[in-house]
Residue, then its C-alpha position, 0 to 999 in steps of 0.5 A: m117525379v115521385t121521389e119516394h114511395n113505400g119504405h117506412m109505410f110498409p117495412t117488410k123483413k125477409i123472414d115475414c110471413e108469405e102474405k106480407r112479403v107478397e103484399h110488399a111486392l104488390r104495393h110497389l107494383r101498384v105505385l108503378d102501375r099508377m106511374y105508368g098510367e099518368k102522363q104528368i109523372s115522369g118517373s118514380i123511385g121506390w124506397c129503397m133498394n136494400d135494408y140498412n142500419t139506422h137510428k133508434d126510431f126505425g126498425s124492430g128495436d134492432k136499428i135496422c130499416y127493413h125498407g128495401v126490396m133486398d136485405l142488408f146483404r143485397l139478397p132479394k125479397l119478393a118485391a125485387a122480383a116484382y121490379a125485375s119482371q118489368r124488364d124485356d131483355t131476359s125471361v123472369m119468373e118468380v112464383a111468389s109462394g111456396m105452395n104450402q097451405g099451412e103458410r096461409t091464413g085459414s090454409d087458403l092459398g087463394c091467389v098465387y102471384v107469379f111476377t113474370n114478363c112471360d105472356e102466359v103461365k101454365l100450371y101442373k099439379n103432380g103432372e096433371y094440367i091445371g090451366s093456363y093463366g095470363p097477366d092480370r091487366k084488370k088490376f094492373p092495366n098500365l104495367p109493361h108486365p103485370p103479374v099473373a094471378i092464379t086463383d083457380l088451382i082446380g082447373e079442369r080436373l072436376m070435368r075430367n075426373e068427376h065427369i061433370s059439365k063445365r057449368d056444374a064444375d064452375r059452380v062446385k069450384r065457387v062453393l068450395a072456394a066459399i067453404v075455404k073462406y067462410g067455413d061450411k057452417s057459415l056459408p052465405l045463403r047464395y052458396k048454400l043454395a048453390m051447394g044444395y042445388t048441385m048436390l041434388k042435381l049430381r046426387y051427391r051425399y054430404e060425404d061425397a061433398v066432403n071428399l071433393y073438398t078433401r081431394y081438390v082443396a085440402g089434400w089432407g092425407s094425400e101424396s106429396t104435392e108438386f107444382l110445375f109452373e111453365g112460362y111462355r114468351g112468344g109461344r115458346l117455353a121461357a122459364s119453369v119453376k117447381r114448388g112443393d113439399a120439401v123432401s130434401a135440402g142442401l146448402r148452396i154456395t155461390s161466389e160472385t167471382l172466382a177470380l180476384e185482382e190485387a192491384d193498388t188496393y185489395d179486391v173483394c167478392r161476395i159469397v152467398l149461402e142459401h138453404v134450398d129445397q130439392f127444387g132449388a127454392v130458398m127455404p124462407y124460414s131457415v136459420e141454419a148456422v154455419r162456420v166460415q173459415v178463410s185461409g191463404a191469400g185472403e181474409r174474411i170480412g165479418p164473424e166466423l159463425v153466421s146464421l142464415t136469415g130467411g134461408s140465406t145470408a152473405f159474407w165478403v172475402k178480401t184479398a191479402g196478397k196474390g195466390e189462392i184463397t180457400v173458403s170453407v163453409e161448414s155446418e153440422r147438418f150439411g158438412c163442409q164445402t170449400l171454394t177456391l179463389i184465384v188472386t192475380 
């Protein structure tokens, strides 16, 4: 039995950059994959479920261990989705990227991971079909549900739009990927030769090659981009997720229950606040400040003024008798929203 893995070896905050949050999830999956592949291992326990308060020797000077797959308020990081994707009883699909090039090193989306138990993920960009992708069983041969690794965001569009053969399209995609990685002035010789051969064969000028890069990789100056991910299980659509440029946003308030019971002791419920875009995705760098007020047959646990961390936070309300509890959440940007809880 592996009684502890990861944890302090790779502490990850909910507000860390996307690449680190993805790597955090992959590290947990790598251990799970090895565990499933070793008959001598009966199981493994990741460290740990959620972040927690600790002593001075951990944390980032704040005495908080950022070892969890969830944060202090039990709100999930990407690593939580990696674990959830191994279940079978319900469909799970978490796209581990906001699909924003500027978030990645060198503006290279490179590989986009989808933590899912779906058999297949289809990708569309601005309504145009890109391709279909399956679980990455090469890197994760033992997992019940390996993540889907999407490394080709161009798909068949070069063949459709530029009217070139599949062989030429594949060569162009390899060269474009190399330009992203090395830069056009520092390409290894094999890519320079491939680029020269392709430009000569297709009669491309340098400006034509630049236009291909702009349209299919950089996207600079283009319309807002919207990606649609569709997950299929047993040939049927099981889940769909949209990602793209945030053009609108809102504050989503979710209570774990609207009914509480005052019995031998008080009851409590958690209320989650999330700054979300038009697709319902949490905006991971939001630090929006909100004011929480509770009146009636209940009390707020914690401060009145709270700020979101990594786009979300939570607070608890406890009962103080029977009747109605009114919870008001107010922010300068989103105005005031109220919830009513019933205590019996």
